[in-house]
All heavy atoms as an XYZ file, in Angstrom:
488
protein
N      52.456    -43.160     40.506
C      53.363    -43.739     39.568
C      53.244    -43.069     38.219
O      52.364    -42.267     37.974
N      54.089    -43.418     37.292
C      54.100    -42.846     35.953
C      53.199    -43.674     35.053
O      53.323    -44.892     34.974
C      55.531    -42.826     35.412
C      55.767    -42.160     34.075
C      55.348    -40.683     34.143
C      57.230    -42.244     33.684
N      52.251    -43.016     34.395
C      51.339    -43.679     33.460
C      52.101    -43.946     32.169
O      52.721    -43.056     31.605
C      50.127    -42.776     33.204
C      49.069    -43.438     32.356
O      49.397    -44.347     31.571
O      47.899    -43.040     32.470
N      52.077    -45.177     31.691
C      52.825    -45.570     30.499
C      52.368    -44.834     29.239
O      53.123    -44.689     28.300
C      52.699    -47.088     30.277
C      53.285    -47.913     31.401
C      54.789    -47.762     31.525
O      55.487    -47.446     30.578
N      55.294    -47.986     32.732
N      51.102    -44.359     29.206
C      50.562    -43.744     27.997
C      50.636    -42.221     28.003
O      50.206    -41.589     27.055
C      49.107    -44.171     27.801
C      48.989    -45.682     27.614
O      49.912    -46.279     26.996
O      48.006    -46.263     28.083
N      51.161    -41.618     29.039
C      51.239    -40.154     29.086
C      52.378    -39.725     30.002
O      53.063    -40.538     30.591
C      49.912    -39.576     29.594
O      49.753    -39.861     30.968
N      52.553    -38.429     30.097
C      53.574    -37.869     30.978
C      52.985    -37.430     32.319
O      53.606    -36.680     33.052
C      54.244    -36.671     30.306
C      55.063    -37.093     29.091
O      55.556    -38.239     29.093
O      55.202    -36.287     28.170
N      51.778    -37.888     32.628
C      51.097    -37.494     33.855
C      51.565    -38.384     35.006
O      51.596    -39.604     34.893
C      49.561    -37.604     33.704
C      48.868    -37.276     35.016
C      49.082    -36.701     32.584
N      51.947    -37.757     36.101
C      52.332    -38.497     37.301
C      51.159    -38.470     38.257
O      50.664    -37.405     38.621
C      53.578    -37.879     37.961
C      54.761    -37.951     36.995
C      53.891    -38.575     39.280
C      55.997    -37.259     37.472
N      50.692    -39.636     38.663
C      49.548    -39.699     39.568
C      50.008    -39.540     41.014
O      51.160    -39.789     41.353
C      48.808    -41.026     39.392
O      49.666    -42.108     39.670
N      49.090    -39.119     41.854
C      49.380    -38.951     43.281
C      49.622    -40.315     43.920
O      49.071    -41.320     43.482
C      48.207    -38.267     43.962
N      50.457    -40.361     44.956
C      50.694    -41.638     45.629
C      49.426    -42.129     46.332
O      48.587    -41.335     46.747
C      51.779    -41.314     46.655
C      51.694    -39.850     46.853
C      51.185    -39.270     45.576
N      49.305    -43.426     46.441
C      48.171    -44.017     47.138
C      48.530    -44.095     48.619
O      49.550    -44.665     48.997
C      47.861    -45.428     46.594
C      46.766    -46.089     47.392
C      47.512    -45.355     45.117
N      47.688    -43.479     49.440
C      47.923    -43.491     50.886
C      46.958    -44.487     51.506
O      45.744    -44.356     51.386
C      47.734    -42.084     51.484
C      48.767    -41.137     50.882
C      47.836    -42.126     53.010
C      48.581    -39.695     51.245
N      47.515    -45.505     52.150
C      46.699    -46.564     52.739
C      46.311    -46.261     54.176
O      45.254    -46.671     54.627
C      47.436    -47.900     52.676
C      47.694    -48.356     51.281
N      46.711    -48.806     50.451
C      48.832    -48.384     50.559
C      47.215    -49.124     49.280
N      48.516    -48.868     49.310
N      47.172    -45.598     54.923
C      46.841    -45.198     56.287
C      47.751    -44.060     56.720
O      48.685    -43.701     56.027
C      46.922    -46.376     57.270
C      48.330    -46.894     57.453
O      49.178    -46.759     56.585
N      48.592    -47.494     58.579
N      47.451    -43.493     57.876
C      48.212    -42.368     58.405
C      48.637    -42.694     59.830
O      47.853    -43.233     60.604
C      47.352    -41.085     58.410
O      46.941    -40.806     57.070
C      48.120    -39.897     58.961
N      49.880    -42.359     60.160
C      50.365    -42.458     61.532
C      50.596    -41.025     62.012
O      51.293    -40.251     61.360
C      51.661    -43.281     61.623
C      51.388    -44.725     61.206
C      52.237    -43.223     63.047
C      52.616    -45.599     61.139
N      49.973    -40.687     63.140
C      50.071    -39.353     63.708
C      51.176    -39.314     64.756
O      51.311    -40.243     65.551
C      48.731    -38.948     64.330
C      47.633    -38.850     63.311
C      46.854    -39.952     63.001
C      47.397    -37.661     62.644
C      45.842    -39.868     62.048
C      46.390    -37.568     61.688
C      45.615    -38.665     61.392
N      51.965    -38.215     64.741
C      53.079    -38.043     65.672
C      52.914    -36.697     66.375
O      52.682    -35.683     65.728
C      54.434    -38.062     64.938
C      55.582    -37.990     65.921
C      54.565    -39.270     64.037
N      53.022    -36.704     67.701
C      52.976    -35.465     68.470
C      54.043    -35.506     69.551
O      53.973    -36.319     70.474
C      51.604    -35.265     69.128
O      51.638    -34.152     70.001
N      55.026    -34.620     69.420
C      56.061    -34.522     70.432
C      55.541    -33.959     71.743
O      56.162    -34.121     72.784
N      54.371    -33.293     71.704
C      53.796    -32.696     72.906
C      52.838    -33.633     73.636
O      52.822    -33.682     74.855
C      53.053    -31.402     72.557
C      53.900    -30.256     72.016
C      53.011    -29.087     71.624
C      54.922    -29.824     73.047
N      52.002    -34.349     72.885
C      50.916    -35.118     73.497
C      50.963    -36.612     73.181
O      50.080    -37.348     73.591
C      49.561    -34.558     73.049
C      49.421    -33.091     73.323
N      49.324    -32.572     74.590
C      49.407    -32.029     72.490
C      49.235    -31.257     74.526
N      49.292    -30.899     73.261
N      51.977    -37.043     72.458
C      52.040    -38.441     72.036
C      52.721    -39.340     73.046
O      53.358    -38.899     73.990
N      52.556    -40.637     72.800
C      53.237    -41.674     73.581
C      53.554    -42.820     72.630
O      52.701    -43.212     71.827
C      52.331    -42.183     74.707
O      52.863    -43.371     75.269
N      54.745    -43.369     72.723
C      55.082    -44.500     71.863
C      54.374    -45.776     72.300
O      54.510    -46.815     71.658
C      56.597    -44.677     71.782
C      57.245    -43.630     70.884
O      56.519    -42.948     70.134
O      58.474    -43.499     70.917
N      53.570    -45.685     73.355
C      52.677    -46.790     73.722
C      51.365    -46.720     72.944
O      50.588    -47.671     72.942
C      52.377    -46.776     75.229
C      53.606    -47.128     76.052
O      54.442    -47.924     75.576
O      53.734    -46.602     77.172
N      51.092    -45.565     72.299
C      49.884    -45.412     71.478
C      50.058    -46.099     70.129
O      51.177    -46.389     69.710
C      49.585    -43.923     71.238
C      49.116    -43.210     72.478
O      48.672    -43.832     73.434
N      49.216    -41.888     72.470
N      48.920    -46.281     69.420
C      48.985    -46.910     68.093
C      49.272    -45.899     66.980
O      49.644    -46.278     65.875
C      47.717    -47.697     67.787
C      46.443    -46.862     67.776
O      46.517    -45.614     67.689
O      45.356    -47.471     67.841
N      49.074    -44.597     67.244
C      49.353    -43.570     66.244
C      48.338    -43.480     65.122
O      48.534    -42.741     64.168
N      47.213    -44.181     65.245
C      46.265    -44.256     64.135
C      45.199    -43.164     64.147
O      44.361    -43.114     63.256
C      45.601    -45.634     64.114
C      46.574    -46.795     63.869
C      45.827    -48.125     63.914
C      47.309    -46.630     62.543
N      45.243    -42.253     65.148
C      44.281    -41.153     65.174
C      44.926    -39.931     65.819
O      45.971    -40.030     66.475
C      43.025    -41.547     65.959
O      43.296    -41.579     67.348
N      44.281    -38.783     65.647
C      44.760    -37.554     66.278
C      44.732    -37.675     67.795
O      45.481    -37.008     68.493
C      43.905    -36.368     65.837
C      44.108    -35.899     64.401
C      43.018    -34.924     63.997
C      45.476    -35.280     64.224
N      43.845    -38.519     68.314
C      43.708    -38.704     69.758
C      44.732    -39.679     70.335
O      44.920    -39.740     71.546
C      42.292    -39.189     70.103
C      41.203    -38.151     69.866
C      40.852    -37.988     68.392
O      40.997    -38.956     67.614
O      40.452    -36.872     68.010
N      45.382    -40.479     69.488
C      46.337    -41.492     69.970
C      47.666    -41.423     69.211
O      48.153    -42.427     68.682
C      45.750    -42.908     69.859
O      45.457    -43.182     68.476
C      44.516    -43.077     70.704
N      48.290    -40.224     69.160
C      49.551    -40.113     68.404
C      50.711    -40.789     69.117
O      50.712    -40.927     70.346
C      49.770    -38.601     68.343
C      49.152    -38.092     69.603
C      47.935    -38.963     69.811
N      51.692    -41.218     68.337
C      52.952    -41.665     68.917
C      53.793    -40.421     69.213
O      53.477    -39.323     68.743
C      53.702    -42.657     67.987
C      52.881    -43.912     67.772
C      54.072    -42.030     66.665
N      54.868    -40.584     69.977
C      55.667    -39.443     70.396
C      56.897    -39.195     69.523
O      57.354    -38.067     69.395
C      56.118    -39.624     71.843
N      57.428    -40.254     68.908
C      58.703    -40.100     68.203
C      58.588    -40.436     66.717
O      57.831    -41.317     66.318
C      59.770    -40.988     68.845
O      59.473    -42.352     68.648
N      59.364    -39.710     65.933
C      59.427    -39.989     64.500
C      60.013    -41.374     64.253
O      59.577    -42.084     63.342
C      60.269    -38.929     63.790
C      59.663    -37.529     63.789
C      60.682    -36.522     63.280
C      58.411    -37.501     62.946
N      60.993    -41.762     65.058
C      61.616    -43.076     64.900
C      60.577    -44.192     65.036
O      60.559    -45.135     64.251
C      62.737    -43.241     65.929
C      63.514    -44.520     65.777
C      64.675    -44.556     66.752
C      65.494    -45.810     66.579
N      66.657    -45.841     67.462
N      59.687    -44.071     66.029
C      58.661    -45.095     66.229
C      57.640    -45.066     65.085
O      57.211    -46.108     64.595
C      57.985    -44.924     67.583
C      57.050    -46.042     67.901
C      55.703    -45.943     68.105
C      57.353    -47.440     68.038
N      55.170    -47.184     68.368
C      56.167    -48.110     68.328
C      58.536    -48.169     67.934
C      56.115    -49.494     68.510
C      58.479    -49.544     68.126
C      57.279    -50.183     68.411
N      57.271    -43.872     64.644
C      56.330    -43.754     63.522
C      56.889    -44.421     62.273
O      56.189    -45.150     61.572
C      56.025    -42.285     63.249
N      58.160    -44.201     61.997
C      58.796    -44.811     60.824
C      58.823    -46.328     60.960
O      58.590    -47.054     59.999
C      60.206    -44.234     60.613
C      60.098    -42.771     60.184
C      60.999    -45.047     59.606
C      61.398    -42.004     60.244
N      59.060    -46.816     62.175
C      59.096    -48.276     62.374
C      57.721    -48.906     62.176
O      57.618    -50.071     61.788
C      59.647    -48.627     63.754
O      58.704    -48.371     64.770
N      56.652    -48.144     62.418
C      55.286    -48.653     62.228
C      54.820    -48.555     60.774
O      53.899    -49.255     60.370
C      54.307    -47.865     63.106
C      54.472    -47.987     64.611
C      53.521    -47.018     65.311
C      54.234    -49.413     65.069
N      55.449    -47.684     60.007
C      54.987    -47.383     58.651
C      55.293    -48.508     57.667
O      56.361    -49.109     57.697
C      55.639    -46.094     58.166
N      54.316    -48.752     56.823
C      54.474    -49.664     55.691
C      54.424    -48.829     54.416
O      54.139    -47.634     54.461
C      53.347    -50.696     55.689
C      53.219    -51.552     56.946
C      51.956    -52.397     56.879
C      54.440    -52.423     57.127
N      54.645    -49.440     53.286
C      54.531    -48.740     52.017
C      53.137    -48.127     51.905
O      52.142    -48.773     52.209
C      54.776    -49.722     50.868
O      54.630    -49.058     49.639
N      53.069    -46.867     51.512
C      51.786    -46.196     51.372
C      51.295    -45.534     52.643
O      50.179    -45.046     52.695
N      52.130    -45.495     53.683
C      51.754    -44.853     54.943
C      52.192    -43.395     54.930
O      53.326    -43.081     54.594
C      52.414    -45.558     56.141
O      51.980    -46.912     56.183
C      52.055    -44.875     57.454
N      51.274    -42.520     55.318
C      51.590    -41.101     55.483
C      51.895    -40.884     56.965
O      51.188    -41.397     57.836
C      50.392    -40.244     55.066
C      50.529    -38.791     55.438
C      49.356    -37.955     54.978
N      48.090    -38.578     55.281
C      46.919    -38.165     54.794
N      46.868    -37.158     53.961
N      45.807    -38.773     55.128
N      52.953    -40.132     57.272
C      53.281    -39.787     58.648
C      52.955    -38.310     58.838
O      53.528    -37.450     58.175
C      54.756    -40.088     58.982
C      55.013    -41.591     58.857
C      55.108    -39.586     60.381
C      56.441    -42.009     59.088
N      51.986    -38.041     59.712
C      51.487    -36.698     59.962
C      52.179    -36.176     61.216
O      51.916    -36.640     62.319
C      49.985    -36.767     60.170
C      49.264    -35.474     60.347
C      49.569    -34.480     61.213
C      48.092    -35.081     59.658
N      48.651    -33.472     61.117
C      47.724    -33.822     60.165
C      47.303    -35.672     58.674
C      46.602    -33.141     59.712
C      46.198    -34.999     58.237
C      45.856    -33.740     58.741
N      53.086    -35.206     61.063
C      53.879    -34.691     62.168
C      53.211    -33.419     62.710
O      53.054    -32.437     61.990
C      55.326    -34.386     61.729
C      56.136    -33.858     62.900
C      55.968    -35.645     61.149
N      52.818    -33.475     63.979
C      52.166    -32.349     64.629
C      53.190    -31.554     65.434
O      54.373    -31.878     65.459
C      51.044    -32.865     65.533
C      49.934    -33.549     64.737
S      48.556    -34.068     65.760
C      49.141    -35.655     66.337
N      52.724    -30.506     66.102
C      53.591    -29.649     66.911
C      54.374    -30.472     67.923
O      53.893    -31.476     68.443
C      52.766    -28.603     67.672
C      52.212    -27.527     66.746
O      52.692    -27.437     65.607
O      51.318    -26.811     67.178
N      55.555    -30.023     68.184
C      56.397    -30.673     69.177
C      57.854    -30.428     68.872
O      58.198    -29.831     67.860
N      58.700    -30.903     69.757
C      60.127    -30.807     69.554
C      60.652    -32.213     69.291
O      60.380    -33.135     70.056
C      60.808    -30.237     70.804
C      62.265    -29.960     70.606
C      62.875    -29.228     71.773
O      62.263    -28.248     72.253
O      63.947    -29.650     72.204
N      61.355    -32.358     68.191
C      61.846    -33.672     67.772
C      63.363    -33.625     67.687
O      63.923    -32.734     67.060
C      61.233    -34.068     66.422
C      59.718    -34.077     66.472
C      58.974    -32.978     66.115
C      59.048    -35.211     66.920
C      57.595    -32.993     66.180
C      57.677    -35.231     66.987
C      56.950    -34.119     66.617
O      55.580    -34.150     66.698
N      64.006    -34.562     68.328
C      65.468    -34.608     68.343
C      65.922    -35.983     67.879
O      65.266    -36.978     68.136
C      66.008    -34.360     69.744
C      65.679    -32.998     70.273
C      66.106    -32.882     71.725
N      65.698    -31.609     72.264
C      66.544    -30.654     72.605
N      67.829    -30.846     72.484
N      66.094    -29.531     73.094
N      67.062    -36.004     67.244
C      67.672    -37.263     66.823
C      68.369    -37.876     68.035
O      69.287    -37.284     68.593
C      68.662    -37.027     65.700
S      69.434    -38.528     65.117
N      67.898    -39.044     68.451
C      68.487    -39.735     69.580
C      68.901    -41.122     69.111
O      68.092    -41.875     68.575
C      67.479    -39.866     70.748
C      68.108    -40.620     71.905
C      67.001    -38.493     71.176
N      70.158    -41.459     69.276
C      70.644    -42.768     68.825
C      70.474    -43.811     69.886
O      70.502    -43.672     71.004
C      72.104    -42.694     68.398
C      72.242    -41.886     67.137
O      71.334    -41.842     66.320
N      73.360    -41.215     66.979
C-alpha cells in the first residue's frame, strides 16, 4: 500500500500461495504445495483470497467456458 508519510510503495502482503500445474496438477488437490498443485487457473482463482499468490508452473492453459 501507499505510506501516508512518503512516496514509497510497499510490497503486497502475501498470506499464502496456490500452485498450478497444467502438466501434473489436479483440481482435486488443495494447491497448497508444489507436490499438490491444482490443474486449472480457474480453480486456483476460485480458491484465492485477498493476499493469495498464484504460482503458475509449466503446462498448457486454455480458456474453457
